[in-house]
PLY file of the C-alpha trace (Angstrom):
ply
format ascii 1.0
element vertex 247
property float x
property float y
property float z
element edge 246
property int vertex1
property int vertex2
end_header
71.43 96.97 110.48
71.14 99.33 107.49
74.11 101.36 108.71
76.29 98.24 108.67
75.12 97.13 105.24
75.60 100.59 103.79
78.85 101.49 105.55
81.64 103.17 103.65
85.19 104.16 104.50
85.29 107.95 104.81
88.55 109.75 104.11
87.23 113.29 103.58
85.55 115.15 106.42
83.69 118.40 106.91
85.49 120.94 109.05
82.90 120.50 111.78
83.93 119.53 115.27
82.49 116.53 117.07
80.94 117.62 120.39
82.79 116.13 123.33
79.50 114.98 124.85
78.64 113.00 121.71
82.09 111.45 121.46
82.07 110.47 125.12
78.59 109.00 124.79
79.69 106.85 121.86
82.83 105.70 123.64
80.93 104.91 126.83
78.43 102.82 124.88
81.25 101.15 122.95
82.76 100.04 126.25
79.79 97.73 126.75
81.65 95.35 124.42
82.53 91.88 125.63
85.78 91.80 127.60
88.15 89.17 128.96
87.22 88.45 132.58
85.43 91.82 132.78
88.88 93.43 133.06
88.41 96.00 130.25
91.95 95.68 128.98
91.98 98.77 126.77
92.49 102.50 126.73
91.58 105.10 124.10
93.71 108.14 123.34
91.70 111.02 121.85
93.65 113.34 119.55
92.06 116.65 118.58
94.91 119.16 118.42
96.55 119.98 115.10
99.97 119.67 116.71
99.39 116.12 117.90
97.80 115.04 114.63
100.89 116.24 112.79
103.06 114.25 115.18
100.99 111.12 114.59
100.81 111.48 110.81
104.26 110.02 109.94
103.41 106.81 111.80
100.44 106.46 109.44
102.47 107.17 106.29
101.14 110.75 106.30
97.71 109.72 105.09
95.71 112.98 104.83
92.84 111.72 106.98
95.05 111.86 110.07
95.42 115.63 109.93
92.10 116.51 108.26
89.73 114.55 110.53
88.38 116.42 113.56
89.24 113.50 115.84
91.76 110.67 115.75
91.25 107.79 118.18
94.03 105.39 119.08
92.74 102.21 120.71
95.33 100.49 122.89
95.71 97.09 124.49
96.23 98.06 128.13
97.33 95.80 130.97
99.00 98.71 132.78
95.91 99.89 134.61
94.81 96.43 135.74
98.34 95.45 136.82
98.68 98.59 138.94
95.35 97.83 140.60
96.58 94.32 141.39
99.81 95.66 142.91
97.94 98.20 145.03
95.70 95.38 146.33
98.52 93.00 147.39
98.11 90.84 144.28
100.98 89.87 141.97
100.14 90.42 138.26
101.59 88.10 135.65
100.53 89.82 132.46
103.86 90.61 130.80
103.55 87.96 128.08
102.15 87.39 124.60
98.95 85.70 125.81
98.06 88.73 127.89
98.76 91.02 124.93
96.44 88.97 122.75
93.70 89.14 125.40
94.11 92.90 125.73
94.28 93.42 121.95
91.06 91.43 121.52
89.36 93.58 124.16
90.54 96.76 122.43
89.43 95.64 118.98
85.96 94.68 120.21
85.55 98.19 121.62
86.91 99.65 118.38
84.32 97.89 116.25
81.53 98.82 118.66
82.56 102.46 118.43
82.70 102.42 114.62
79.21 100.95 114.32
77.74 103.36 116.86
79.46 106.37 115.29
78.13 105.56 111.85
74.62 105.17 113.26
74.90 108.77 114.50
75.91 110.13 111.11
79.67 110.15 111.57
82.15 108.66 109.14
85.18 106.61 110.06
88.35 105.28 108.52
90.24 102.37 110.02
94.02 102.79 109.76
95.84 99.47 109.53
99.13 101.35 109.79
98.90 101.31 113.59
100.70 97.98 113.88
103.15 98.89 111.10
104.77 101.68 113.12
103.75 101.05 116.74
107.08 102.29 118.07
106.44 105.77 116.70
102.93 105.86 118.15
104.21 104.71 121.54
106.63 107.65 121.55
104.15 110.28 120.35
101.38 109.24 122.75
103.80 108.51 125.61
102.39 105.04 126.18
103.78 103.35 129.31
104.80 99.73 129.77
102.02 97.19 129.13
100.20 99.58 126.80
100.33 98.87 123.05
98.48 100.61 120.17
96.39 98.22 118.09
93.95 100.34 116.07
93.52 103.92 114.92
90.23 105.42 113.72
89.76 108.82 112.11
86.31 110.27 112.82
84.26 113.15 111.47
81.18 114.21 109.58
81.47 112.84 106.01
82.29 115.19 103.16
82.04 112.46 100.52
79.92 109.45 99.56
82.37 106.96 98.09
81.42 103.67 96.52
81.19 100.72 98.87
84.18 98.41 98.75
83.49 94.88 97.60
83.17 91.95 99.98
83.63 88.23 99.43
80.39 86.20 99.31
79.31 84.75 102.65
79.85 81.18 101.51
83.46 82.11 100.82
84.17 82.72 104.51
81.66 80.40 106.20
82.53 76.85 107.31
80.02 74.42 108.80
81.15 72.40 111.83
84.81 72.20 110.76
87.10 74.13 108.42
86.81 72.90 104.84
89.86 73.81 102.80
89.32 75.42 99.40
89.64 73.76 96.04
91.09 75.68 93.10
87.61 75.88 91.61
86.21 77.38 94.83
89.01 79.96 95.00
88.27 80.99 91.40
84.56 81.36 92.20
85.01 83.20 95.53
87.35 85.84 94.06
85.70 86.12 90.64
83.61 89.18 91.50
86.55 91.06 93.03
88.64 90.31 89.96
85.88 91.39 87.59
85.45 94.90 88.99
86.56 97.59 86.50
88.60 99.45 89.13
90.52 96.30 90.00
91.15 95.50 86.35
92.44 99.05 86.03
94.84 98.49 88.97
96.24 95.43 87.20
96.70 97.32 83.95
98.13 100.43 85.62
100.69 98.45 87.61
101.62 96.14 84.74
100.87 92.99 86.69
99.34 89.79 85.40
96.80 89.29 88.19
95.06 91.24 90.96
96.72 88.99 93.54
100.10 90.32 92.41
98.98 93.83 93.37
98.81 92.58 96.94
101.94 90.41 96.98
104.26 92.53 94.82
103.13 96.12 95.50
100.84 96.69 98.46
101.89 94.10 101.05
105.31 92.83 100.06
107.09 90.03 101.88
110.16 92.15 102.63
108.02 94.94 104.08
105.98 92.50 106.15
109.13 90.94 107.59
110.70 94.32 108.38
107.56 95.60 110.10
107.17 92.30 111.95
110.58 92.91 113.52
109.49 96.39 114.61
106.26 94.97 116.02
108.10 92.27 117.97
110.64 94.77 119.29
107.90 97.18 120.36
105.96 94.42 122.10
109.10 93.52 124.03
109.75 97.18 124.84
106.23 97.57 126.16
106.56 94.49 128.34
104.69 91.91 126.28
107.70 89.94 125.02
108.06 86.32 126.14
111.44 85.17 127.45
0 1
1 2
2 3
3 4
4 5
5 6
6 7
7 8
8 9
9 10
10 11
11 12
12 13
13 14
14 15
15 16
16 17
17 18
18 19
19 20
20 21
21 22
22 23
23 24
24 25
25 26
26 27
27 28
28 29
29 30
30 31
31 32
32 33
33 34
34 35
35 36
36 37
37 38
38 39
39 40
40 41
41 42
42 43
43 44
44 45
45 46
46 47
47 48
48 49
49 50
50 51
51 52
52 53
53 54
54 55
55 56
56 57
57 58
58 59
59 60
60 61
61 62
62 63
63 64
64 65
65 66
66 67
67 68
68 69
69 70
70 71
71 72
72 73
73 74
74 75
75 76
76 77
77 78
78 79
79 80
80 81
81 82
82 83
83 84
84 85
85 86
86 87
87 88
88 89
89 90
90 91
91 92
92 93
93 94
94 95
95 96
96 97
97 98
98 99
99 100
100 101
101 102
102 103
103 104
104 105
105 106
106 107
107 108
108 109
109 110
110 111
111 112
112 113
113 114
114 115
115 116
116 117
117 118
118 119
119 120
120 121
121 122
122 123
123 124
124 125
125 126
126 127
127 128
128 129
129 130
130 131
131 132
132 133
133 134
134 135
135 136
136 137
137 138
138 139
139 140
140 141
141 142
142 143
143 144
144 145
145 146
146 147
147 148
148 149
149 150
150 151
151 152
152 153
153 154
154 155
155 156
156 157
157 158
158 159
159 160
160 161
161 162
162 163
163 164
164 165
165 166
166 167
167 168
168 169
169 170
170 171
171 172
172 173
173 174
174 175
175 176
176 177
177 178
178 179
179 180
180 181
181 182
182 183
183 184
184 185
185 186
186 187
187 188
188 189
189 190
190 191
191 192
192 193
193 194
194 195
195 196
196 197
197 198
198 199
199 200
200 201
201 202
202 203
203 204
204 205
205 206
206 207
207 208
208 209
209 210
210 211
211 212
212 213
213 214
214 215
215 216
216 217
217 218
218 219
219 220
220 221
221 222
222 223
223 224
224 225
225 226
226 227
227 228
228 229
229 230
230 231
231 232
232 233
233 234
234 235
235 236
236 237
237 238
238 239
239 240
240 241
241 242
242 243
243 244
244 245
245 246
């Protein structure tokens, strides 16, 4: 419990390798996560070599953690393995559709979170890279992912070489709904986001970027509509390429 409450995103790592036995133990334990129909619709690609990290880096906007971390893990939604088993057992798989992708992606993300929690409990630091679904086509090529395999999450892992401040979180009542979803009033939105907006570092972001509000940092600079739409097209095209596109 303490490891979850005290968790931090680690972007700087000691140049100390992670023993294969430890990594495999963590991954094996992580695979005890809940899974759709007990099908385990995921695969994990372990990247240790400098050459492969350099190949992966552009897909993650060349963030330094990708090449500096001892290990990079790419968690994939995988219906390839299960479909091949079905075919070899005289069963006809029907998993080339968006529903099946969502089931497999959910499986993969549950394992991802399990791994992150377990790794931090053992003294490792992790960084979750949201860029995985921004440039999935590049990752598919680098990791040679076959049909019905799609990258959904990337985690850099290593022994921490920093102790950064914890990022803020919204208050629990800001995300919790009893019985049914209760939409937010303007007053509630002001209250829920007041702490985030009051942080000195966030006020500095607003001043530095010459915006009027913190929200504009997200909409106008970090996650712009045009970028989201362009990357959505790449995501849809890659899903179709990997066999998860609906007719």
